[in-house]
Structure formats: structure tokens, C-alpha cells
C-alpha positions as CSV (number, residue, x, y, z in Angstrom):
1,M,33.4,31.2,62.0
2,V,33.6,27.4,61.9
3,W,30.4,25.4,61.0
4,G,30.8,22.7,63.6
5,T,28.6,19.7,64.4
6,F,25.6,20.5,66.6
7,S,27.3,23.7,67.5
8,T,25.3,27.0,67.6
9,N,26.3,27.7,63.9
10,H,25.3,24.2,62.8
11,I,21.9,24.4,64.5
12,I,21.2,27.9,63.1
13,S,22.1,26.5,59.6
14,L,19.6,23.7,60.0
15,V,16.9,26.1,61.1
16,A,17.9,28.2,58.0
17,T,17.4,25.2,55.8
18,V,13.8,24.8,57.0
19,C,13.3,28.6,56.5
20,I,14.7,28.6,53.0
21,I,12.4,25.7,51.9
22,A,9.4,27.3,53.6
23,A,10.2,30.7,52.0
24,L,10.4,29.1,48.5
25,F,7.0,27.5,49.1
26,F,5.3,30.7,50.2
27,I,6.9,32.7,47.4
28,L,5.9,30.2,44.7
29,R,2.6,28.9,45.9
30,K,0.4,31.5,44.1
31,R,2.6,31.6,41.0
32,S,1.7,29.7,37.8
33,Q,3.0,26.1,37.4
34,K,5.2,27.4,34.6
35,V,6.9,30.0,36.9
36,Q,7.2,27.4,39.7
37,T,8.8,24.9,37.3
38,I,11.3,27.5,35.9
39,V,12.4,28.7,39.3
40,L,12.8,25.2,40.8
41,G,14.4,24.0,37.6
42,M,17.0,26.7,37.7
43,L,17.7,26.2,41.4
44,S,18.1,22.5,40.8
45,F,21.3,23.0,38.8
46,S,23.0,24.1,42.0
47,G,23.9,20.4,42.7
48,M,25.6,20.1,39.4
49,G,27.6,23.3,40.2
50,A,28.7,21.7,43.4
51,I,29.8,18.5,41.5
52,I,32.0,20.6,39.2
53,F,33.3,22.7,42.1
54,N,34.4,19.5,44.0
55,L,36.0,18.0,40.9
56,L,38.1,21.2,40.3
57,M,38.7,22.3,43.9
58,W,40.2,19.3,45.6
59,D,42.6,18.2,42.8
60,S,41.6,14.6,43.3
61,P,38.8,13.9,40.8
62,L,38.7,10.1,41.5
63,E,37.7,10.9,45.1
64,Y,35.0,13.4,44.1
65,L,33.1,11.6,41.3
66,P,29.3,12.1,41.5
67,L,28.6,8.7,42.9
68,H,27.2,9.5,46.4
69,L,23.4,9.5,46.9
70,C,23.4,13.3,47.1
71,S,25.3,13.6,43.8
72,L,22.9,11.2,42.1
73,N,20.1,13.4,43.4
74,A,21.9,16.4,41.9
75,L,22.2,14.8,38.5
76,V,18.6,13.6,38.3
77,L,16.9,16.6,39.9
78,P,16.8,19.0,36.9
79,F,15.3,16.2,34.7
80,A,12.7,15.4,37.4
81,V,11.7,19.1,37.7
82,F,11.4,19.9,34.0
83,T,9.8,16.7,32.9
84,K,7.7,16.2,36.0
85,N,8.3,12.5,35.6
86,K,6.3,10.6,38.2
87,T,8.9,7.8,38.8
88,L,11.9,10.2,39.2
89,N,10.1,12.7,41.5
90,N,8.9,9.9,43.7
91,L,12.4,8.5,43.7
92,L,13.9,11.9,44.8
93,L,11.4,12.1,47.6
94,F,13.5,9.3,49.1
95,W,16.9,10.4,47.9
96,A,16.2,13.8,49.5
97,L,16.7,12.0,52.8
98,G,20.4,11.7,51.9
99,A,20.7,15.5,51.6
100,L,19.1,15.8,55.0
101,L,21.5,13.4,56.6
102,A,24.4,15.2,54.9
103,L,23.3,18.4,56.5
104,V,22.7,16.9,60.0
105,I,25.6,14.5,60.1
106,N,28.3,16.9,58.9
107,T,31.3,15.6,60.9
108,A,33.6,15.5,57.8
109,Q,32.6,19.1,56.9
110,A,32.4,20.5,60.4
111,H,35.7,22.4,59.9
112,F,34.2,24.5,57.0
113,E,34.3,28.2,57.6
114,I,30.8,29.8,57.3
115,F,30.4,31.5,53.9
116,S,33.6,30.1,52.5
117,W,33.2,28.7,49.0
118,T,33.5,25.1,50.4
119,F,30.6,25.8,52.8
120,V,28.5,27.5,50.1
121,F,29.0,24.7,47.6
122,Y,28.1,22.1,50.3
123,Y,25.3,23.7,52.3
124,F,23.1,25.4,49.6
125,P,23.1,22.5,47.1
126,H,22.2,20.0,49.8
127,T,19.5,22.4,51.1
128,L,18.0,22.6,47.6
129,E,18.4,18.8,47.0
130,L,16.3,18.3,50.2
131,G,13.8,21.1,49.5
132,I,13.0,20.9,45.8
133,P,11.7,17.3,45.8
134,I,9.5,18.2,48.7
135,L,8.3,21.4,47.0
136,M,7.4,19.6,43.8
137,F,4.8,17.7,45.8
138,A,3.8,20.5,48.1
139,L,3.1,22.8,45.2
140,G,1.1,20.2,43.4
141,L,3.5,19.9,40.4
142,V,3.6,16.1,40.8
143,K,1.7,13.7,43.0
144,K,2.8,10.9,45.3
145,D,2.1,7.4,43.9
146,V,2.2,4.5,46.2
147,R,3.1,2.2,43.3
148,C,6.4,4.0,43.0
149,I,7.6,2.6,46.3
150,I,8.8,-0.6,44.5
151,S,10.6,1.4,41.7
152,T,12.2,3.6,44.3
153,I,13.7,0.7,46.2
154,V,14.7,-1.2,43.1
155,I,16.4,1.8,41.4
156,T,18.2,2.7,44.7
157,L,19.5,-0.9,45.1
158,V,20.6,-1.1,41.5
159,C,22.5,2.2,41.8
160,Y,24.1,1.0,45.1
161,T,25.2,-2.3,43.6
162,L,26.7,-0.7,40.5
163,I,28.5,1.9,42.6
164,H,29.9,-0.8,44.9
165,F,31.5,-2.5,41.9
166,I,32.9,0.9,40.8
167,N,34.4,1.2,44.3
168,V,36.0,-2.2,44.1
169,G,37.3,-1.5,40.5
170,L,38.7,1.9,41.3
171,N,40.4,0.8,44.5
172,A,42.1,-2.1,42.7
173,Y,43.2,0.2,39.9
174,C,44.6,2.8,42.3
175,L,46.4,0.2,44.3
176,A,47.9,-1.5,41.3
177,N,49.0,1.8,39.8
178,N,50.0,3.5,43.0
179,I,47.7,6.5,42.4
180,L,48.0,8.9,45.3
181,D,45.8,11.5,46.8
182,T,47.0,15.0,47.8
183,A,48.2,13.6,51.2
184,G,50.4,11.0,49.5
185,S,48.2,8.0,50.3
186,V,46.9,5.5,47.8
187,I,43.4,6.6,46.8
188,Q,40.7,4.3,48.1
189,V,37.1,5.4,47.4
190,N,34.0,4.5,49.4
191,Y,31.0,5.9,47.4
192,M,27.7,5.3,49.0
193,Y,29.7,3.8,51.8
194,S,29.5,0.3,50.4
195,I,33.0,-0.6,51.6
196,T,33.1,0.8,55.1
197,P,30.6,2.6,57.4
198,A,31.0,6.4,57.8
199,N,28.6,7.3,60.7
200,P,27.3,5.7,63.9
201,V,24.2,4.3,62.3
202,L,26.1,2.5,59.5
203,Q,28.7,1.4,62.1
204,L,25.8,-0.3,63.9
205,F,24.8,-2.1,60.7
206,Y,28.5,-3.1,60.1
207,S,28.7,-4.6,63.6
208,I,25.8,-6.9,62.8
209,V,27.0,-7.8,59.3
210,P,30.7,-7.0,59.1
211,M,30.9,-7.4,55.3
212,P,31.3,-4.7,52.7
213,Y,28.3,-4.2,50.5
214,W,26.1,-6.6,52.4
215,Y,26.0,-4.6,55.7
216,M,24.1,-1.8,53.9
217,L,21.3,-4.1,53.0
218,L,20.2,-3.9,56.6
219,A,19.0,-0.4,55.7
220,V,16.3,-1.8,53.4
221,P,13.8,-2.4,56.3
222,V,14.6,1.2,57.4
223,I,13.9,2.4,53.9
224,V,10.6,0.5,53.8
225,V,9.5,2.0,57.2
226,Y,10.5,5.5,56.0
227,L,8.6,5.2,52.7
228,G,5.7,3.7,54.6
229,G,5.5,6.9,56.6
230,V,5.9,9.1,53.6
231,Y,3.1,7.3,51.7
232,F,0.9,6.5,54.6
233,P,-2.1,8.5,53.5
234,E,-1.8,7.1,50.0
235,I,-1.5,3.6,51.3
236,I,-4.7,4.0,53.4
237,T,-6.5,5.5,50.4
238,A,-5.4,2.6,48.2
239,I,-6.6,0.0,50.8
240,R,-10.0,1.8,51.1
241,N,-10.4,1.9,47.3
242,K,-9.6,-1.7,47.0
243,K,-12.1,-2.7,49.7
244,A,-14.7,-0.5,48.0
245,Q,-14.1,-2.2,44.7
246,K,-14.5,-5.6,46.3
247,A,-17.7,-4.5,48.0
């Protein structure tokens, strides 16, 4: 069975993602914080497993470096869970959006056979990269902090900028040295899609600002709106507290 995009199999898998996250919540909600941390911490290593799988499976490591948003999520997630660091956990509450988009906009993976190793190492790590940051807050292991909105945006932009220069450097290196992929074409990477858009939303941004790197900055207002929605209760509380202090 092929996964497909918005096919019956794909829609069932998205429903299953919600069910897996909900099931983890109900299984863990009455457990001690120590048990919750250990379980979520062990599950958080699935993303690193997927990184290793991709590096070994596709025989083209330069094209599968852990430099996409979901891969960065996978690298940070175990540290965020075990340390309960406020900044990292609030950051991953945003980066988890990348995992959601990877599951929903799966056009490049639509040909995966259900329960093949390629599907398993794509679907389940992304499900956990989406679910674990949410569960950390839902289970009360960490708390949302409106002050982390700025650090989330700054860290994300810094990572994006650094990865863009990595893209440019790797592409120049591969072109100069004629380094080919498995199909015989010169390798040209596009981590975090800083070079060219990869879905209809990013293509819209690129049509407005047709320039590598800069076109993605149009996503910043979208990020601000998203974070505003996520932290809306905390923002209202902060405003009320400030008014109360002034009064």
C-alpha cells in the first residue's frame, strides 16, 4: 500500500498521529514526572535514529545532513526533555510545526510503502517530534513563557541563516568538484529551503520576493501570528498583570 498525499492511507495516518499523541497523554498523565520524563526522553531519540537511517540508507550523506527544521528538532529534543530547559522546550513548541507540515505536505514521500522501513523512519519520528513538545507542556513538565517568543524567533533565524550559508558552500563545493548523487547529477542541497521553495506556500513567498534566502523572511509575520495564537492566554495574563502592577 502506497502512502499517497491526501489519499485514504494518508488521512488515516494523520488521524493515527493524533491518536498516538493522545494515547501517550492518557497513559502518562497519572504517572510520576520521573516516569513521564524517562518515557518521553527515550521516545525522543527516534529522530536521531531517523537521521542515522537516512545517512546510511540513501548512499548520499551530503543530501541527508541533519539540517532541516525537523532534523534540528530531533537533535535538540532529547536535551529539552531530560533537562526541561525552558528556552529549548518553548523553542520546540514552534519547531514542532515543521514536523506537522512534514506529515501533512508529504508530496516527496507519497510513494513510500506503508510499513516499509522508509515509511517507519519518516512517519513515527515526525509524529513524536510533533507530539513530545506538546506533551511536555500538556503534562506540566514545563511551562509556556511568553518571554521565550523572542528567543524562539532569534534562534530560528540564526539557524536558518547559518544553514543558508552551508547550502551555498556545499553547492559550490559539489559543483567545483563534480560530486554526483546516485542519479548522476551534481549534488545541490536546499536545507530549510533557503535556496528554492518546495511547496505551494513557499512558492507564493518566492513569487513575491524571488530571491534565495530573503524570500523565506516573509514567513516571519506568519511565525509571529502562530506564536501569538500559541501564547495567547499567557499574553493576556501578562497584560493583566502589568495593568494590575500599574494600578
